[in-house]
Biopython code that builds the backbone (N, CA, C, O; Angstrom):
import numpy as np
from Bio.PDB.StructureBuilder import StructureBuilder

atoms = [
    (1, "UNK", "N", (7.676, 48.058, 71.581)),
    (1, "UNK", "CA", (7.406, 46.982, 72.510)),
    (1, "UNK", "C", (8.313, 47.172, 73.721)),
    (1, "UNK", "O", (9.531, 47.293, 73.594)),
    (2, "UNK", "N", (7.694, 47.196, 74.889)),
    (2, "UNK", "CA", (8.434, 47.412, 76.128)),
    (2, "UNK", "C", (8.600, 46.103, 76.894)),
    (2, "UNK", "O", (7.842, 45.152, 76.700)),
    (3, "UNK", "N", (9.596, 46.071, 77.759)),
    (3, "UNK", "CA", (9.826, 44.905, 78.606)),
    (3, "UNK", "C", (8.572, 44.649, 79.435)),
    (3, "UNK", "O", (8.048, 45.565, 80.069)),
    (4, "UNK", "N", (8.097, 43.427, 79.432)),
    (4, "UNK", "CA", (6.910, 43.065, 80.194)),
    (4, "UNK", "C", (5.636, 43.061, 79.365)),
    (4, "UNK", "O", (4.613, 42.547, 79.817)),
    (5, "UNK", "N", (5.676, 43.627, 78.154)),
    (5, "UNK", "CA", (4.508, 43.590, 77.275)),
    (5, "UNK", "C", (4.287, 42.164, 76.780)),
    (5, "UNK", "O", (5.229, 41.381, 76.663)),
    (6, "UNK", "N", (3.037, 41.845, 76.495)),
    (6, "UNK", "CA", (2.706, 40.557, 75.899)),
    (6, "UNK", "C", (2.443, 40.777, 74.421)),
    (6, "UNK", "O", (1.922, 41.819, 74.023)),
    (7, "UNK", "N", (2.803, 39.793, 73.608)),
    (7, "UNK", "CA", (2.582, 39.870, 72.170)),
    (7, "UNK", "C", (1.635, 38.765, 71.743)),
    (7, "UNK", "O", (1.719, 37.633, 72.222)),
    (8, "UNK", "N", (0.731, 39.110, 70.834)),
    (8, "UNK", "CA", (-0.192, 38.128, 70.270)),
    (8, "UNK", "C", (0.059, 38.080, 68.769)),
    (8, "UNK", "O", (-0.060, 39.095, 68.082)),
    (9, "UNK", "N", (0.408, 36.898, 68.262)),
    (9, "UNK", "CA", (0.660, 36.697, 66.842)),
    (9, "UNK", "C", (-0.576, 36.059, 66.216)),
    (9, "UNK", "O", (-1.053, 35.027, 66.689)),
    (10, "UNK", "N", (-1.092, 36.671, 65.153)),
    (10, "UNK", "CA", (-2.217, 36.122, 64.414)),
    (10, "UNK", "C", (-1.770, 35.927, 62.974)),
    (10, "UNK", "O", (-1.406, 36.890, 62.298)),
    (11, "UNK", "N", (-1.795, 34.680, 62.502)),
    (11, "UNK", "CA", (-1.335, 34.379, 61.148)),
    (11, "UNK", "C", (-2.478, 33.780, 60.340)),
    (11, "UNK", "O", (-3.305, 33.031, 60.861)),
    (12, "UNK", "N", (-2.506, 34.129, 59.048)),
    (12, "UNK", "CA", (-3.526, 33.586, 58.148)),
    (12, "UNK", "C", (-2.950, 33.503, 56.742)),
    (12, "UNK", "O", (-2.147, 34.346, 56.341)),
    (13, "UNK", "N", (-3.357, 32.493, 56.003)),
    (13, "UNK", "CA", (-2.975, 32.384, 54.592)),
    (13, "UNK", "C", (-3.812, 33.400, 53.831)),
    (13, "UNK", "O", (-5.040, 33.394, 53.921)),
    (14, "UNK", "N", (-3.139, 34.283, 53.074)),
    (14, "UNK", "CA", (-3.866, 35.341, 52.372)),
    (14, "UNK", "C", (-3.783, 35.213, 50.858)),
    (14, "UNK", "O", (-4.569, 35.834, 50.142)),
    (15, "UNK", "N", (-2.832, 34.408, 50.358)),
    (15, "UNK", "CA", (-2.688, 34.277, 48.905)),
    (15, "UNK", "C", (-1.965, 32.977, 48.597)),
    (15, "UNK", "O", (-1.061, 32.568, 49.326)),
    (16, "UNK", "N", (-2.371, 32.331, 47.511)),
    (16, "UNK", "CA", (-1.622, 31.195, 46.992)),
    (16, "UNK", "C", (-1.394, 31.408, 45.513)),
    (16, "UNK", "O", (-2.305, 31.785, 44.775)),
    (17, "UNK", "N", (-0.166, 31.161, 45.088)),
    (17, "UNK", "CA", (0.176, 31.192, 43.670)),
    (17, "UNK", "C", (0.190, 29.762, 43.159)),
    (17, "UNK", "O", (-0.435, 28.879, 43.747)),
    (18, "UNK", "N", (0.903, 29.534, 42.063)),
    (18, "UNK", "CA", (0.983, 28.171, 41.533)),
    (18, "UNK", "C", (1.741, 27.252, 42.485)),
    (18, "UNK", "O", (1.335, 26.112, 42.715)),
    (19, "UNK", "N", (2.854, 27.760, 43.041)),
    (19, "UNK", "CA", (3.673, 26.937, 43.943)),
    (19, "UNK", "C", (4.007, 27.662, 45.246)),
    (19, "UNK", "O", (4.826, 27.174, 46.025)),
    (20, "UNK", "N", (3.390, 28.811, 45.495)),
    (20, "UNK", "CA", (3.717, 29.598, 46.684)),
    (20, "UNK", "C", (2.501, 29.822, 47.575)),
    (20, "UNK", "O", (1.357, 29.815, 47.119)),
    (21, "UNK", "N", (2.782, 30.019, 48.845)),
    (21, "UNK", "CA", (1.763, 30.353, 49.843)),
    (21, "UNK", "C", (2.240, 31.613, 50.551)),
    (21, "UNK", "O", (3.378, 31.671, 51.018)),
    (22, "UNK", "N", (1.374, 32.627, 50.633)),
    (22, "UNK", "CA", (1.708, 33.855, 51.348)),
    (22, "UNK", "C", (0.892, 33.909, 52.629)),
    (22, "UNK", "O", (-0.331, 33.766, 52.614)),
    (23, "UNK", "N", (1.593, 34.119, 53.739)),
    (23, "UNK", "CA", (0.980, 34.169, 55.067)),
    (23, "UNK", "C", (1.156, 35.573, 55.626)),
    (23, "UNK", "O", (2.264, 36.108, 55.629)),
    (24, "UNK", "N", (0.059, 36.176, 56.104)),
    (24, "UNK", "CA", (0.126, 37.477, 56.772)),
    (24, "UNK", "C", (0.136, 37.228, 58.266)),
    (24, "UNK", "O", (-0.677, 36.461, 58.783)),
    (25, "UNK", "N", (1.064, 37.880, 58.963)),
    (25, "UNK", "CA", (1.166, 37.750, 60.415)),
    (25, "UNK", "C", (1.038, 39.139, 61.031)),
    (25, "UNK", "O", (1.847, 40.025, 60.756)),
    (26, "UNK", "N", (0.025, 39.323, 61.862)),
    (26, "UNK", "CA", (-0.172, 40.577, 62.591)),
    (26, "UNK", "C", (0.277, 40.364, 64.029)),
    (26, "UNK", "O", (-0.113, 39.387, 64.669)),
    (27, "UNK", "N", (1.098, 41.278, 64.534)),
    (27, "UNK", "CA", (1.602, 41.186, 65.901)),
    (27, "UNK", "C", (1.001, 42.327, 66.706)),
    (27, "UNK", "O", (1.242, 43.500, 66.421)),
    (28, "UNK", "N", (0.221, 41.970, 67.710)),
    (28, "UNK", "CA", (-0.442, 42.956, 68.554)),
    (28, "UNK", "C", (0.250, 42.986, 69.914)),
    (28, "UNK", "O", (0.568, 41.942, 70.484)),
    (29, "UNK", "N", (0.478, 44.194, 70.427)),
    (29, "UNK", "CA", (1.158, 44.389, 71.708)),
    (29, "UNK", "C", (0.128, 44.709, 72.782)),
    (29, "UNK", "O", (-0.740, 45.560, 72.589)),
    (30, "UNK", "N", (0.231, 44.020, 73.912)),
    (30, "UNK", "CA", (-0.618, 44.288, 75.063)),
    (30, "UNK", "C", (0.276, 44.759, 76.199)),
    (30, "UNK", "O", (1.140, 44.016, 76.663)),
    (31, "UNK", "N", (0.068, 45.994, 76.646)),
    (31, "UNK", "CA", (0.874, 46.556, 77.727)),
    (31, "UNK", "C", (0.426, 46.056, 79.082)),
    (31, "UNK", "O", (-0.585, 45.364, 79.207)),
    (32, "UNK", "N", (1.188, 46.415, 80.086)),
    (32, "UNK", "CA", (0.857, 45.996, 81.453)),
    (32, "UNK", "C", (-0.358, 46.744, 81.983)),
    (32, "UNK", "O", (-1.055, 46.241, 82.865)),
    (33, "UNK", "N", (-0.624, 47.942, 81.458)),
    (33, "UNK", "CA", (-1.802, 48.709, 81.878)),
    (33, "UNK", "C", (-3.029, 48.185, 81.147)),
    (33, "UNK", "O", (-2.959, 47.844, 79.967)),
    (34, "UNK", "N", (-4.140, 48.122, 81.844)),
    (34, "UNK", "CA", (-5.379, 47.637, 81.241)),
    (34, "UNK", "C", (-5.773, 48.527, 80.066)),
    (34, "UNK", "O", (-5.749, 49.754, 80.168)),
    (35, "UNK", "N", (-6.129, 47.911, 78.973)),
    (35, "UNK", "CA", (-6.577, 48.659, 77.801)),
    (35, "UNK", "C", (-5.456, 49.201, 76.933)),
    (35, "UNK", "O", (-5.727, 49.840, 75.917)),
    (36, "UNK", "N", (-4.214, 48.964, 77.303)),
    (36, "UNK", "CA", (-3.077, 49.450, 76.521)),
    (36, "UNK", "C", (-2.697, 48.395, 75.490)),
    (36, "UNK", "O", (-1.921, 47.484, 75.779)),
    (37, "UNK", "N", (-3.252, 48.524, 74.281)),
    (37, "UNK", "CA", (-2.911, 47.580, 73.224)),
    (37, "UNK", "C", (-2.768, 48.334, 71.914)),
    (37, "UNK", "O", (-3.390, 49.376, 71.708)),
    (38, "UNK", "N", (-1.935, 47.789, 71.027)),
    (38, "UNK", "CA", (-1.695, 48.424, 69.734)),
    (38, "UNK", "C", (-1.122, 47.392, 68.774)),
    (38, "UNK", "O", (-0.511, 46.408, 69.190)),
    (39, "UNK", "N", (-1.329, 47.632, 67.482)),
    (39, "UNK", "CA", (-0.720, 46.798, 66.455)),
    (39, "UNK", "C", (0.757, 47.154, 66.385)),
    (39, "UNK", "O", (1.112, 48.306, 66.133)),
    (40, "UNK", "N", (1.609, 46.176, 66.605)),
    (40, "UNK", "CA", (3.054, 46.416, 66.600)),
    (40, "UNK", "C", (3.637, 46.251, 65.202)),
    (40, "UNK", "O", (4.367, 47.121, 64.726)),
    (41, "UNK", "N", (3.321, 45.141, 64.544)),
    (41, "UNK", "CA", (3.845, 44.853, 63.215)),
    (41, "UNK", "C", (2.832, 44.063, 62.409)),
    (41, "UNK", "O", (1.956, 43.397, 62.962)),
    (42, "UNK", "N", (2.966, 44.147, 61.083)),
    (42, "UNK", "CA", (2.217, 43.308, 60.167)),
    (42, "UNK", "C", (3.190, 42.865, 59.086)),
    (42, "UNK", "O", (3.818, 43.696, 58.429)),
    (43, "UNK", "N", (3.315, 41.557, 58.903)),
    (43, "UNK", "CA", (4.333, 41.016, 57.995)),
    (43, "UNK", "C", (3.700, 40.062, 56.992)),
    (43, "UNK", "O", (2.696, 39.413, 57.284)),
    (44, "UNK", "N", (4.297, 39.986, 55.806)),
    (44, "UNK", "CA", (3.927, 38.992, 54.807)),
    (44, "UNK", "C", (5.110, 38.052, 54.615)),
    (44, "UNK", "O", (6.233, 38.494, 54.369)),
    (45, "UNK", "N", (4.848, 36.750, 54.728)),
    (45, "UNK", "CA", (5.864, 35.729, 54.491)),
    (45, "UNK", "C", (5.430, 34.902, 53.291)),
    (45, "UNK", "O", (4.281, 34.468, 53.225)),
    (46, "UNK", "N", (6.328, 34.680, 52.347)),
    (46, "UNK", "CA", (6.029, 33.856, 51.184)),
    (46, "UNK", "C", (6.866, 32.585, 51.249)),
    (46, "UNK", "O", (8.088, 32.633, 51.389)),
    (47, "UNK", "N", (6.184, 31.450, 51.147)),
    (47, "UNK", "CA", (6.833, 30.147, 51.186)),
    (47, "UNK", "C", (6.612, 29.445, 49.850)),
    (47, "UNK", "O", (5.532, 29.544, 49.268)),
    (48, "UNK", "N", (7.627, 28.737, 49.362)),
    (48, "UNK", "CA", (7.494, 27.946, 48.143)),
    (48, "UNK", "C", (7.375, 26.480, 48.542)),
    (48, "UNK", "O", (8.163, 25.979, 49.344)),
    (49, "UNK", "N", (6.390, 25.801, 47.979)),
    (49, "UNK", "CA", (6.170, 24.389, 48.238)),
    (49, "UNK", "C", (7.105, 23.575, 47.337)),
    (49, "UNK", "O", (7.049, 23.690, 46.113)),
    (50, "UNK", "N", (7.960, 22.758, 47.948)),
    (50, "UNK", "CA", (8.908, 21.945, 47.177)),
    (50, "UNK", "C", (8.858, 20.500, 47.654)),
    (50, "UNK", "O", (8.419, 20.214, 48.767)),
    (51, "UNK", "N", (9.320, 19.589, 46.787)),
    (51, "UNK", "CA", (9.416, 18.187, 47.177)),
    (51, "UNK", "C", (10.799, 17.918, 47.764)),
    (51, "UNK", "O", (11.558, 18.853, 48.016)),
    (52, "UNK", "N", (11.126, 16.658, 47.980)),
    (52, "UNK", "CA", (12.407, 16.312, 48.608)),
    (52, "UNK", "C", (13.606, 16.672, 47.738)),
    (52, "UNK", "O", (14.710, 16.849, 48.253)),
    (53, "UNK", "N", (13.404, 16.784, 46.421)),
    (53, "UNK", "CA", (14.491, 17.170, 45.512)),
    (53, "UNK", "C", (14.498, 18.672, 45.246)),
    (53, "UNK", "O", (15.191, 19.143, 44.344)),
    (54, "UNK", "N", (13.726, 19.424, 46.032)),
    (54, "UNK", "CA", (13.635, 20.891, 45.919)),
    (54, "UNK", "C", (12.983, 21.358, 44.617)),
    (54, "UNK", "O", (13.235, 22.476, 44.167)),
    (55, "UNK", "N", (12.151, 20.516, 44.011)),
    (55, "UNK", "CA", (11.389, 20.909, 42.827)),
    (55, "UNK", "C", (10.079, 21.540, 43.277)),
    (55, "UNK", "O", (9.403, 20.988, 44.145)),
    (56, "UNK", "N", (9.700, 22.693, 42.702)),
    (56, "UNK", "CA", (8.441, 23.335, 43.093)),
    (56, "UNK", "C", (7.242, 22.421, 42.852)),
    (56, "UNK", "O", (7.160, 21.738, 41.831)),
    (57, "UNK", "N", (6.324, 22.421, 43.799)),
    (57, "UNK", "CA", (5.113, 21.611, 43.721)),
    (57, "UNK", "C", (3.890, 22.516, 43.812)),
    (57, "UNK", "O", (3.922, 23.525, 44.516)),
    (58, "UNK", "N", (2.808, 22.168, 43.107)),
    (58, "UNK", "CA", (1.610, 23.021, 43.140)),
    (58, "UNK", "C", (0.939, 23.030, 44.515)),
    (58, "UNK", "O", (1.039, 22.075, 45.284)),
    (59, "UNK", "N", (0.256, 24.136, 44.795)),
    (59, "UNK", "CA", (-0.530, 24.270, 46.021)),
    (59, "UNK", "C", (-1.974, 24.586, 45.637)),
    (59, "UNK", "O", (-2.206, 25.177, 44.583)),
    (60, "UNK", "N", (-2.945, 24.209, 46.460)),
    (60, "UNK", "CA", (-4.340, 24.522, 46.150)),
    (60, "UNK", "C", (-4.592, 26.027, 46.197)),
    (60, "UNK", "O", (-4.003, 26.735, 47.014)),
    (61, "UNK", "N", (-5.453, 26.504, 45.333)),
    (61, "UNK", "CA", (-5.802, 27.920, 45.274)),
    (61, "UNK", "C", (-6.790, 28.241, 46.390)),
    (61, "UNK", "O", (-7.683, 27.444, 46.676)),
    (62, "UNK", "N", (-6.634, 29.415, 47.026)),
    (62, "UNK", "CA", (-7.612, 29.844, 48.028)),
    (62, "UNK", "C", (-8.561, 30.851, 47.392)),
    (62, "UNK", "O", (-8.166, 31.630, 46.524)),
    (63, "UNK", "N", (-9.789, 30.827, 47.823)),
    (63, "UNK", "CA", (-10.808, 31.731, 47.306)),
    (63, "UNK", "C", (-11.267, 32.658, 48.423)),
    (63, "UNK", "O", (-11.884, 32.201, 49.385)),
    (64, "UNK", "N", (-10.977, 33.957, 48.312)),
    (64, "UNK", "CA", (-11.461, 34.897, 49.327)),
    (64, "UNK", "C", (-12.989, 34.914, 49.338)),
    (64, "UNK", "O", (-13.624, 34.905, 48.283)),
    (65, "UNK", "N", (-13.568, 34.938, 50.523)),
    (65, "UNK", "CA", (-15.025, 34.924, 50.657)),
    (65, "UNK", "C", (-15.551, 36.289, 51.088)),
    (65, "UNK", "O", (-16.528, 36.783, 50.524)),
    (66, "UNK", "N", (-14.914, 36.899, 52.080)),
    (66, "UNK", "CA", (-15.384, 38.184, 52.592)),
    (66, "UNK", "C", (-14.624, 39.335, 51.940)),
    (66, "UNK", "O", (-13.607, 39.127, 51.277)),
    (67, "UNK", "N", (-15.125, 40.535, 52.135)),
    (67, "UNK", "CA", (-14.453, 41.725, 51.606)),
    (67, "UNK", "C", (-13.066, 41.881, 52.219)),
    (67, "UNK", "O", (-12.117, 42.233, 51.518)),
    (68, "UNK", "N", (-12.936, 41.621, 53.528)),
    (68, "UNK", "CA", (-11.636, 41.738, 54.204)),
    (68, "UNK", "C", (-10.640, 40.723, 53.643)),
    (68, "UNK", "O", (-9.474, 41.053, 53.425)),
    (69, "UNK", "N", (-11.096, 39.491, 53.410)),
    (69, "UNK", "CA", (-10.218, 38.476, 52.820)),
    (69, "UNK", "C", (-9.790, 38.880, 51.422)),
    (69, "UNK", "O", (-8.638, 38.677, 51.039)),
    (70, "UNK", "N", (-10.710, 39.451, 50.658)),
    (70, "UNK", "CA", (-10.399, 39.892, 49.302)),
    (70, "UNK", "C", (-9.371, 41.022, 49.318)),
    (70, "UNK", "O", (-8.480, 41.058, 48.469)),
    (71, "UNK", "N", (-9.484, 41.938, 50.267)),
    (71, "UNK", "CA", (-8.523, 43.044, 50.376)),
    (71, "UNK", "C", (-7.135, 42.512, 50.726)),
    (71, "UNK", "O", (-6.142, 42.964, 50.157)),
    (72, "UNK", "N", (-7.053, 41.556, 51.659)),
    (72, "UNK", "CA", (-5.763, 40.959, 52.014)),
    (72, "UNK", "C", (-5.178, 40.177, 50.840)),
    (72, "UNK", "O", (-3.972, 40.224, 50.597)),
    (73, "UNK", "N", (-6.040, 39.457, 50.109)),
    (73, "UNK", "CA", (-5.617, 38.695, 48.935)),
    (73, "UNK", "C", (-5.019, 39.629, 47.885)),
    (73, "UNK", "O", (-3.951, 39.351, 47.339)),
    (74, "UNK", "N", (-5.705, 40.735, 47.604)),
    (74, "UNK", "CA", (-5.235, 41.696, 46.606)),
    (74, "UNK", "C", (-3.925, 42.344, 47.042)),
    (74, "UNK", "O", (-3.034, 42.542, 46.215)),
    (75, "UNK", "N", (-3.791, 42.675, 48.319)),
    (75, "UNK", "CA", (-2.551, 43.255, 48.831)),
    (75, "UNK", "C", (-1.385, 42.280, 48.656)),
    (75, "UNK", "O", (-0.307, 42.679, 48.215)),
    (76, "UNK", "N", (-1.589, 41.019, 48.994)),
    (76, "UNK", "CA", (-0.528, 40.013, 48.845)),
    (76, "UNK", "C", (-0.211, 39.776, 47.374)),
    (76, "UNK", "O", (0.948, 39.579, 47.011)),
    (77, "UNK", "N", (-1.241, 39.795, 46.524)),
    (77, "UNK", "CA", (-1.023, 39.622, 45.081)),
    (77, "UNK", "C", (-0.135, 40.733, 44.539)),
    (77, "UNK", "O", (0.761, 40.478, 43.734)),
    (78, "UNK", "N", (-0.376, 41.947, 44.968)),
    (78, "UNK", "CA", (0.407, 43.089, 44.492)),
    (78, "UNK", "C", (1.849, 43.035, 44.981)),
    (78, "UNK", "O", (2.738, 43.573, 44.321)),
    (79, "UNK", "N", (2.099, 42.401, 46.117)),
    (79, "UNK", "CA", (3.445, 42.361, 46.690)),
    (79, "UNK", "C", (4.150, 41.029, 46.450)),
    (79, "UNK", "O", (5.221, 40.786, 47.005)),
    (80, "UNK", "N", (3.559, 40.173, 45.635)),
    (80, "UNK", "CA", (4.122, 38.834, 45.446)),
    (80, "UNK", "C", (5.505, 38.868, 44.799)),
    (80, "UNK", "O", (5.874, 39.813, 44.102)),
    (81, "UNK", "N", (6.243, 37.806, 45.058)),
    (81, "UNK", "CA", (7.571, 37.619, 44.477)),
    (81, "UNK", "C", (7.482, 36.417, 43.549)),
    (81, "UNK", "O", (7.183, 35.310, 43.998)),
    (82, "UNK", "N", (7.736, 36.619, 42.276)),
    (82, "UNK", "CA", (7.675, 35.505, 41.310)),
    (82, "UNK", "C", (9.052, 35.092, 40.870)),
    (82, "UNK", "O", (9.192, 34.174, 40.062)),
]
sb = StructureBuilder()
sb.init_structure("model")
sb.init_model(0)
sb.init_chain("A")
sb.init_seg("    ")
for serial, (resi, resn, name, xyz) in enumerate(atoms, 1):
    if name == "N":
        sb.init_residue(resn, " ", resi, " ")
    sb.init_atom(name, np.array(xyz, "f"), 0.0, 1.0, " ", f" {name:<3s}", serial, name[0])
structure = sb.get_structure()
């Protein structure tokens, strides 16, 4: 990433466990020259749902619908932290 480049962050929920939510964030770089764009980073963030006393709380399960969603779901499942 160079000075003056613009970044676009795209985040989506890709996996839910019993008490966790995994979010994939893709960061795309747009250069100052027209047509100069590239994927800079792709990250997985896992969050645990807790109440005010820090006790884990359940989260609703997500159901992948498309092939791309299923691939992201499987990737997050394989990299999950339990």
